[in-house]
PyMOL CGO cylinders between C-alpha atoms (Angstrom):
from pymol import cmd
from pymol.cgo import CYLINDER

trace = [
    CYLINDER, 0.00, 0.00, 0.00, 2.60, 2.58, 1.04, 0.3, 1, 1, 1, 1, 1, 1,
    CYLINDER, 2.60, 2.58, 1.04, 5.06, 1.45, -1.59, 0.3, 1, 1, 1, 1, 1, 1,
    CYLINDER, 5.06, 1.45, -1.59, 2.56, 1.92, -4.41, 0.3, 1, 1, 1, 1, 1, 1,
    CYLINDER, 2.56, 1.92, -4.41, 1.57, 5.33, -3.05, 0.3, 1, 1, 1, 1, 1, 1,
    CYLINDER, 1.57, 5.33, -3.05, 5.22, 6.43, -3.01, 0.3, 1, 1, 1, 1, 1, 1,
    CYLINDER, 5.22, 6.43, -3.01, 5.78, 5.24, -6.59, 0.3, 1, 1, 1, 1, 1, 1,
    CYLINDER, 5.78, 5.24, -6.59, 2.66, 7.07, -7.74, 0.3, 1, 1, 1, 1, 1, 1,
    CYLINDER, 2.66, 7.07, -7.74, 3.83, 10.26, -5.99, 0.3, 1, 1, 1, 1, 1, 1,
    CYLINDER, 3.83, 10.26, -5.99, 7.15, 10.05, -7.87, 0.3, 1, 1, 1, 1, 1, 1,
    CYLINDER, 7.15, 10.05, -7.87, 5.26, 9.49, -11.14, 0.3, 1, 1, 1, 1, 1, 1,
    CYLINDER, 5.26, 9.49, -11.14, 3.01, 12.49, -10.43, 0.3, 1, 1, 1, 1, 1, 1,
    CYLINDER, 3.01, 12.49, -10.43, 6.05, 14.69, -9.81, 0.3, 1, 1, 1, 1, 1, 1,
    CYLINDER, 6.05, 14.69, -9.81, 7.69, 13.39, -13.01, 0.3, 1, 1, 1, 1, 1, 1,
    CYLINDER, 7.69, 13.39, -13.01, 4.56, 14.32, -14.98, 0.3, 1, 1, 1, 1, 1, 1,
    CYLINDER, 4.56, 14.32, -14.98, 4.48, 17.74, -13.33, 0.3, 1, 1, 1, 1, 1, 1,
    CYLINDER, 4.48, 17.74, -13.33, 8.04, 18.28, -14.53, 0.3, 1, 1, 1, 1, 1, 1,
    CYLINDER, 8.04, 18.28, -14.53, 7.07, 17.28, -18.06, 0.3, 1, 1, 1, 1, 1, 1,
    CYLINDER, 7.07, 17.28, -18.06, 8.76, 13.88, -18.15, 0.3, 1, 1, 1, 1, 1, 1,
    CYLINDER, 8.76, 13.88, -18.15, 7.30, 11.25, -20.46, 0.3, 1, 1, 1, 1, 1, 1,
    CYLINDER, 7.30, 11.25, -20.46, 8.99, 8.15, -19.00, 0.3, 1, 1, 1, 1, 1, 1,
    CYLINDER, 8.99, 8.15, -19.00, 10.20, 6.87, -15.63, 0.3, 1, 1, 1, 1, 1, 1,
    CYLINDER, 10.20, 6.87, -15.63, 13.28, 4.64, -15.34, 0.3, 1, 1, 1, 1, 1, 1,
    CYLINDER, 13.28, 4.64, -15.34, 14.27, 2.54, -12.33, 0.3, 1, 1, 1, 1, 1, 1,
    CYLINDER, 14.27, 2.54, -12.33, 16.52, -0.36, -11.42, 0.3, 1, 1, 1, 1, 1, 1,
    CYLINDER, 16.52, -0.36, -11.42, 14.50, -2.92, -9.45, 0.3, 1, 1, 1, 1, 1, 1,
    CYLINDER, 14.50, -2.92, -9.45, 15.70, -5.81, -7.36, 0.3, 1, 1, 1, 1, 1, 1,
    CYLINDER, 15.70, -5.81, -7.36, 14.50, -8.92, -9.17, 0.3, 1, 1, 1, 1, 1, 1,
    CYLINDER, 14.50, -8.92, -9.17, 12.36, -10.07, -6.25, 0.3, 1, 1, 1, 1, 1, 1,
    CYLINDER, 12.36, -10.07, -6.25, 10.35, -6.80, -6.62, 0.3, 1, 1, 1, 1, 1, 1,
    CYLINDER, 10.35, -6.80, -6.62, 9.68, -7.09, -10.38, 0.3, 1, 1, 1, 1, 1, 1,
    CYLINDER, 9.68, -7.09, -10.38, 6.07, -8.20, -9.84, 0.3, 1, 1, 1, 1, 1, 1,
    CYLINDER, 6.07, -8.20, -9.84, 5.36, -5.17, -7.65, 0.3, 1, 1, 1, 1, 1, 1,
    CYLINDER, 5.36, -5.17, -7.65, 6.54, -2.77, -10.35, 0.3, 1, 1, 1, 1, 1, 1,
    CYLINDER, 6.54, -2.77, -10.35, 4.88, -4.74, -13.15, 0.3, 1, 1, 1, 1, 1, 1,
    CYLINDER, 4.88, -4.74, -13.15, 1.53, -4.38, -11.34, 0.3, 1, 1, 1, 1, 1, 1,
    CYLINDER, 1.53, -4.38, -11.34, 2.14, -0.61, -11.41, 0.3, 1, 1, 1, 1, 1, 1,
    CYLINDER, 2.14, -0.61, -11.41, 2.69, -0.66, -15.17, 0.3, 1, 1, 1, 1, 1, 1,
    CYLINDER, 2.69, -0.66, -15.17, 6.48, -0.95, -15.44, 0.3, 1, 1, 1, 1, 1, 1,
    CYLINDER, 6.48, -0.95, -15.44, 8.20, -3.15, -18.04, 0.3, 1, 1, 1, 1, 1, 1,
    CYLINDER, 8.20, -3.15, -18.04, 11.53, -4.91, -17.43, 0.3, 1, 1, 1, 1, 1, 1,
    CYLINDER, 11.53, -4.91, -17.43, 14.29, -4.50, -20.02, 0.3, 1, 1, 1, 1, 1, 1,
    CYLINDER, 14.29, -4.50, -20.02, 17.60, -6.24, -20.58, 0.3, 1, 1, 1, 1, 1, 1,
    CYLINDER, 17.60, -6.24, -20.58, 19.41, -8.86, -18.55, 0.3, 1, 1, 1, 1, 1, 1,
    CYLINDER, 19.41, -8.86, -18.55, 19.83, -9.10, -14.79, 0.3, 1, 1, 1, 1, 1, 1,
    CYLINDER, 19.83, -9.10, -14.79, 22.80, -7.20, -13.38, 0.3, 1, 1, 1, 1, 1, 1,
    CYLINDER, 22.80, -7.20, -13.38, 24.49, -6.60, -10.05, 0.3, 1, 1, 1, 1, 1, 1,
    CYLINDER, 24.49, -6.60, -10.05, 24.63, -2.90, -9.17, 0.3, 1, 1, 1, 1, 1, 1,
    CYLINDER, 24.63, -2.90, -9.17, 27.20, -3.54, -6.45, 0.3, 1, 1, 1, 1, 1, 1,
    CYLINDER, 27.20, -3.54, -6.45, 25.13, -4.92, -3.57, 0.3, 1, 1, 1, 1, 1, 1,
    CYLINDER, 25.13, -4.92, -3.57, 25.22, -8.56, -4.64, 0.3, 1, 1, 1, 1, 1, 1,
    CYLINDER, 25.22, -8.56, -4.64, 21.44, -8.44, -5.26, 0.3, 1, 1, 1, 1, 1, 1,
    CYLINDER, 21.44, -8.44, -5.26, 20.33, -9.02, -8.87, 0.3, 1, 1, 1, 1, 1, 1,
    CYLINDER, 20.33, -9.02, -8.87, 18.49, -6.12, -10.53, 0.3, 1, 1, 1, 1, 1, 1,
    CYLINDER, 18.49, -6.12, -10.53, 16.73, -5.37, -13.81, 0.3, 1, 1, 1, 1, 1, 1,
    CYLINDER, 16.73, -5.37, -13.81, 16.12, -2.06, -15.54, 0.3, 1, 1, 1, 1, 1, 1,
    CYLINDER, 16.12, -2.06, -15.54, 12.46, -1.06, -15.79, 0.3, 1, 1, 1, 1, 1, 1,
    CYLINDER, 12.46, -1.06, -15.79, 10.57, 1.76, -17.50, 0.3, 1, 1, 1, 1, 1, 1,
    CYLINDER, 10.57, 1.76, -17.50, 7.05, 3.13, -17.57, 0.3, 1, 1, 1, 1, 1, 1,
    CYLINDER, 7.05, 3.13, -17.57, 5.62, 5.53, -20.11, 0.3, 1, 1, 1, 1, 1, 1,
    CYLINDER, 5.62, 5.53, -20.11, 3.76, 8.35, -18.43, 0.3, 1, 1, 1, 1, 1, 1,
]
cmd.load_cgo(trace, "trace")
């Protein structure tokens, strides 16, 4: 509940600033959460330095 509200607040601010797309790097265990909010995963898994696999994700606003 709170996580989705925070993501939506970031999206609202991005729209306010005139952005057309949001980009994030999600931990792979959280992909479903972001997919339910309309994000699409792109490219292979990668390690951003924490030892936790991530994937790039975008959402068109």
